[in-house]
C-alpha positions in Angstrom: 0.3 9.4 27.9 3.7 9.6 28.3 4.4 6.8 25.4 1.8 8.2 22.6 3.3 11.8 23.1 6.6 10.4 22.4 5.4 8.5 19.0 3.4 11.1 18.0 6.4 13.6 18.2 9.0 11.1 16.5 6.2 10.7 13.9 6.1 14.4 13.0 10.0 14.0 12.6 9.9 11.4 9.9 7.2 12.0 7.6 7.1 14.0 4.4 6.4 17.8 3.7 2.3 18.2 3.1 1.1 15.2 5.6 2.7 15.5 9.1 5.6 17.3 8.8 4.4 20.5 11.1 2.4 19.9 13.8 -1.2 20.7 12.5 -4.7 22.1 14.9 -6.6 18.4 15.4 -4.2 16.8 13.8 -4.2 12.7 14.7 -1.9 10.2 13.7 -3.2 6.6 13.8 -1.3 3.3 14.8 -2.1 -0.4 15.3 -0.6 -3.3 17.2 -0.9 -6.8 18.3 -1.5 -8.0 21.4 0.1 -11.5 21.6 -1.6 -12.3 25.3 -4.8 -11.8 23.8 -4.7 -12.3 20.7 -6.5 -9.0 19.3 -5.6 -6.0 17.9 -5.5 -2.4 19.5 -6.2 1.4 17.4 -5.0 3.9 18.6 -5.8 8.1 17.6 -3.4 10.0 18.8 -3.7 13.6 19.3 -0.1 15.0 17.8 -0.4 18.3 19.9 -1.6 16.6 23.4 -0.5 13.1 22.9 -3.7 11.9 24.2 -4.8 9.1 22.4 -8.4 6.8 22.0 -7.9 3.4 21.7 -10.5 0.5 20.1 -9.9 -2.7 21.0 -10.7 -5.2 17.7 -10.8 -8.6 18.5 -10.9 -10.0 15.6 -9.2 -8.1 12.8 -6.8 -8.0 9.8 -5.9 -5.5 6.9 -5.9 -2.4 8.9 -6.4 0.5 6.6 -6.7 3.9 7.3 -9.5 5.7 5.3 -10.3 9.4 5.7 -10.6 10.3 9.3 -11.7 6.3 10.5 -9.7 2.7 10.2 -11.1 0.2 7.8 -10.4 -3.3 8.5 -12.1 -7.0 7.8 -13.1 -9.8 10.3 -11.0 -12.7 9.1 -13.6 -15.1 10.6 -16.9 -13.9 9.0 -15.5 -11.1 6.4 -17.5 -8.6 7.8 -16.4 -4.9 7.0 -16.0 -2.7 9.9 -14.8 0.6 10.8 -13.1 2.2 13.7 -13.7 5.7 14.4 -11.6 8.1 16.4 -14.1 8.6 18.7 -13.7 5.3 20.0 -16.9 3.5 18.3 -17.0 0.3 16.1 -19.5 -0.3 13.3 -19.9 -2.2 10.4 -18.8 -0.1 7.4 -21.4 2.0 5.9 -21.1 1.5 2.2 -18.5 -1.6 1.9 -20.7 -4.5 2.9 -19.9 -8.1 2.8 -23.3 -10.0 1.4 -23.4 -13.8 1.1 -23.0 -13.7 -2.6 -19.5 -12.3 -1.9 -16.5 -14.4 -1.5 -13.9 -11.6 -1.3 -13.3 -7.7 -1.2 -10.2 -6.2 -2.1 -9.6 -2.4 -1.5 -7.0 0.3 -2.2 -7.1 4.0 -0.9 -5.8 7.0 -2.3 -2.1 8.6 -1.4 -3.7 11.1 0.7 -6.1 8.7 1.7 -9.3 10.4 1.0 -10.6 7.9 -0.9 -11.0 4.5 -1.8 -11.8 1.8 -4.4 -12.4 -1.5 -4.0 -13.3 -5.3 -5.8 -16.1 -7.1 -4.8 -15.6 -10.5 -6.1 -18.6 -12.9 -6.0 -19.0 -16.6 -5.2 -19.4 -17.5 -8.8 -16.3 -15.5 -9.5 -17.9 -11.8 -10.9 -15.7 -8.8 -10.4 -17.4 -5.6 -9.7 -15.2 -2.5 -9.0 -16.5 0.5 -7.1 -14.6 3.6 -5.9 -16.2 6.3 -3.4 -14.8 9.1 -1.2 -13.9 8.0 2.7 -17.4 9.4 3.6 -19.0 7.6 0.7 -19.9 10.8 -1.0 -20.0 10.0 -5.2 -20.0 6.1 -4.3 -20.1 4.7 -7.8 -19.9 1.2 -9.8 -17.1 1.0 -12.2 -18.3 0.4 -15.9 -15.2 -2.6 -15.5 -15.7 -5.5 -17.5 -15.2 -8.6 -15.0 -12.6 -11.4 -16.7 -13.4 -15.2 -17.1 -13.4 -17.0 -14.1 -10.6 -18.2 -12.1 -9.3 -14.5 -13.2 -10.7 -11.9 -11.2 -10.2 -7.4 -10.8 -7.3 -6.8 -8.2 -6.8 -3.0 -7.0 -3.5 -1.2 -8.2 -3.8 2.3 -7.8 -6.6 5.1 -6.9 -5.3 8.8 -7.7 -5.7 11.7 -5.4 -9.0 13.3 -6.3 -10.8 10.3 -7.7 -9.4 10.8 -11.4 -7.9 7.3 -12.2 -8.4 3.6 -11.1 -5.2 1.3 -12.1 -6.2 -2.2 -11.6 -4.7 -5.6 -12.9 -7.6 -7.2 -15.4 -6.1 -10.6 -15.2 -5.3 -11.4 -11.7 -5.0 -14.8 -10.1 -8.1 -15.8 -7.9 -5.7 -17.3 -5.5 -2.8 -14.2 -5.0 0.3 -15.2 -3.1 0.8 -19.1 -3.6 4.2 -18.9 -5.4 5.9 -15.4 -4.1 5.4 -13.5 -0.8 4.9 -10.4 -2.7 1.6 -9.0 -4.9 2.0 -9.0 -8.5 0.1 -8.4 -11.5 -0.5 -9.3 -15.1 -2.2 -7.2 -17.3 -2.6 -3.9 -16.3 -5.7 -1.4 -17.0 -6.9 2.2 -16.3 -10.2 4.1 -16.1 -10.3 7.5 -16.2 -13.1 8.2 -13.8 -13.1 12.0 -14.1 -13.8 11.8 -18.0 -15.8 8.3 -17.7 -13.5 6.4 -20.5 -10.7 3.8 -20.3 -7.0 4.3 -20.9 -4.1 2.8 -21.9 -1.0 1.2 -20.0 1.8 0.9 -22.3 3.8 -2.9 -22.8 0.2 -4.4 -21.4 0.4 -7.6 -19.8 3.5 -7.7 -18.5 5.4 -10.4 -16.6 3.4 -11.7 -13.1 6.0 -8.8 -11.5 5.5 -5.8 -9.5 4.1 -2.2 -10.0 3.2 1.5 -8.7 2.7 5.0 -9.6 3.1 8.3 -8.3 0.0 9.9 -6.6 -1.2 11.7 -9.6 -1.4 8.7 -11.7 1.5 10.6 -14.1 4.1 8.4 -13.7 4.0 4.3 -14.2 6.8 2.1 -13.2 6.8 -1.9 -13.7 9.3 -4.5 -13.0 10.0 -6.6 -15.7 11.9 -10.0 -15.6 11.2 -13.4 -17.9 8.3 -15.0 -16.7 8.4 -13.2 -13.2 11.6 -14.2 -12.2 14.2 -11.8 -11.7 17.1 -10.0 -11.1 14.2 -7.2 -12.3 14.8 -4.3 -14.7 12.5 -1.4 -14.2 10.7 0.5 -16.9 9.3 3.6 -16.0 6.7 6.1 -18.1 5.5 9.1 -18.3 2.2 8.3 -19.3 0.6 11.6 -20.5 3.9 12.0 -23.4 4.3 8.1 -23.6 8.1 8.4 -22.6 9.7 6.0 -20.9 13.1 4.5 -19.7 14.9 1.4 -18.4 16.5 0.8 -16.0 18.9 -2.3 -16.3 18.6 -5.1 -13.5 21.0 -5.2 -10.2 23.7 -8.1 -10.3 22.2 -9.4 -7.5 21.0 -13.0 -6.7 17.4 -11.8 -5.8 14.6 -13.8 -8.0 11.2 -12.7 -6.3 10.7 -9.0 -5.8 7.6 -6.3 -5.1 6.5 -3.8 -2.5 7.5 -1.5 -5.0 6.9 2.3 -4.1 8.1 5.7 -6.1 8.5 9.1 -4.7 6.3 11.8 -5.3 7.9 13.4 -8.1 8.9 9.3 -9.9 12.8 9.7 -9.7 13.3 6.8 -7.2 11.9 4.2 -6.2 12.6 1.2 -3.8 11.3 -2.6 -3.6 11.3 -5.4 -1.3 13.6 -8.5 -2.7 14.0 -12.0 -1.8 16.0 -15.7 -2.6 13.2 -17.6 -1.9 9.4 -17.6 -3.3 7.5 -18.5 0.0 7.5 -17.0 3.5 10.0 -19.6 5.0 12.0 -18.9 8.0 15.0 -19.3 6.1 14.2 -16.6 3.9 16.2 -13.9 3.2 15.0 -10.4 2.1 16.3 -6.7 1.2 15.9 -3.6 -0.1 16.4 -2.5 -3.6 17.0 1.0 -4.4 16.3 2.8 -8.3 17.4 5.7 -9.1 15.8 7.0 -12.2 18.2 9.9 -13.0 21.3 7.9 -13.1 19.1 4.7 -14.0 21.5 2.4 -11.9 19.7 0.3 -8.8 21.6 -0.7 -5.9 21.2 -2.6 -2.7 20.1 -0.2 0.0 19.8 -2.5 2.6 21.2 -5.7 2.9 19.5 -9.3 3.7 18.4 -10.0 6.4 15.5 -12.6 7.9 13.0 -9.3 8.3 11.0 -8.7 5.1 10.7 -4.5 5.3 7.5 -3.2 3.5 8.2 0.2 1.8 5.5 2.9 3.1 6.7 5.7 1.6 10.0 8.2 0.7 10.6 11.0 3.3 12.9 13.3 5.0 13.0 15.3 1.2 13.7 11.4 0.0 16.5 10.9 2.1 14.7 8.1 4.5 12.0 5.7 4.3 9.8 4.9 6.3 8.6 0.9 6.9 7.1 -1.3 8.2 8.0 -5.0 9.2 5.9 -7.6 8.0 6.7 -9.8 10.8 6.7 -8.0 13.6 4.4 -5.1 12.6 6.8 -2.3 13.9 7.8 1.0 12.1 11.3 1.5 10.9 12.8 4.0 9.4 15.8 3.7 6.8 18.5 6.4 5.7 19.1 5.9 2.3 22.5 7.1 2.2 24.3 5.4 4.9 22.1 2.3 5.4 21.1 3.4 9.2 18.2 1.4 9.9 16.0 3.5 13.1 12.9 1.3 14.7 10.3 3.9 14.7 7.6 2.2 16.8 6.7 -0.7 18.2 3.2 0.2 16.1 2.4 0.1 12.9 1.9 3.2 11.5 -1.5 3.6 9.5 -1.1 7.6 8.9 -2.5 10.8 10.0 -5.4 12.8 9.2 -6.9 16.4 10.0 -10.0 17.6 11.5 -11.5 21.3 11.5 
């Protein structure tokens, strides 16, 4: 109990306002950890007030994602899509199914985790896109045409309120073979609330990273020749079409991804590497982008650990991150570069009930 009370309190100190900055009645913080002895995972639903936790043991799982008040994951051996509930139960997901004619399912949640969009890729290579609230309400298929094989659709972002769905229209069916990062070739958008297709400027682009603010207003794209850096960052205000270009930094990093933006679209951060593969010799760094001063600079010096940014916190003075190798949660002060290990477990997010 004492361990989880400490973790819950620590997470409350680092999360941004509007999520878990203040303890709310019925608030639950969610973590997942890998048990190297058994080769299994444990999902922890921790009551933020009492520190008491419900532990869900998962023998076979990956791609753990908080959706509403449960954790969605896939069984890699069978492809079954499962959900772990806060009451300790595990069950097949009620509306995202892996049938025999489906070879892959890729998903993305809205920033507030209240909704989910996913792409099902059939054994014949046909992609179909769907969206729903976390509990299955407003379930619908989106009228997005599947690209010709071997290309597939790939989710990029779903805005809060299920208003817009951004996706790659020309994604490789075998991503990650030439880079440790996710990249996007030709980004499109479907305005769900208006039931019309929108346009994304300067697409198709290079095979590079991209990100959006939670309201879908600010769109940012890493840009370079053939996807090899260093990278400029192009930023658009989509409703008005206004844009800026931030020059590439004078840094020796040729591959990049994991791009995220703050809520205002005034800051961005991405992970960069000196090699295009997940090798023991690879060095990773974090690069901060300031849209106001139009500068990029190193915020975390290169090392063997790849840190994946989750969110800007502390009034944009720090980053919440996950170590890709060790699964631990970290906090990085973007002003002085101080790195703090927040938890040995991976923080998935929080939700409130009642």
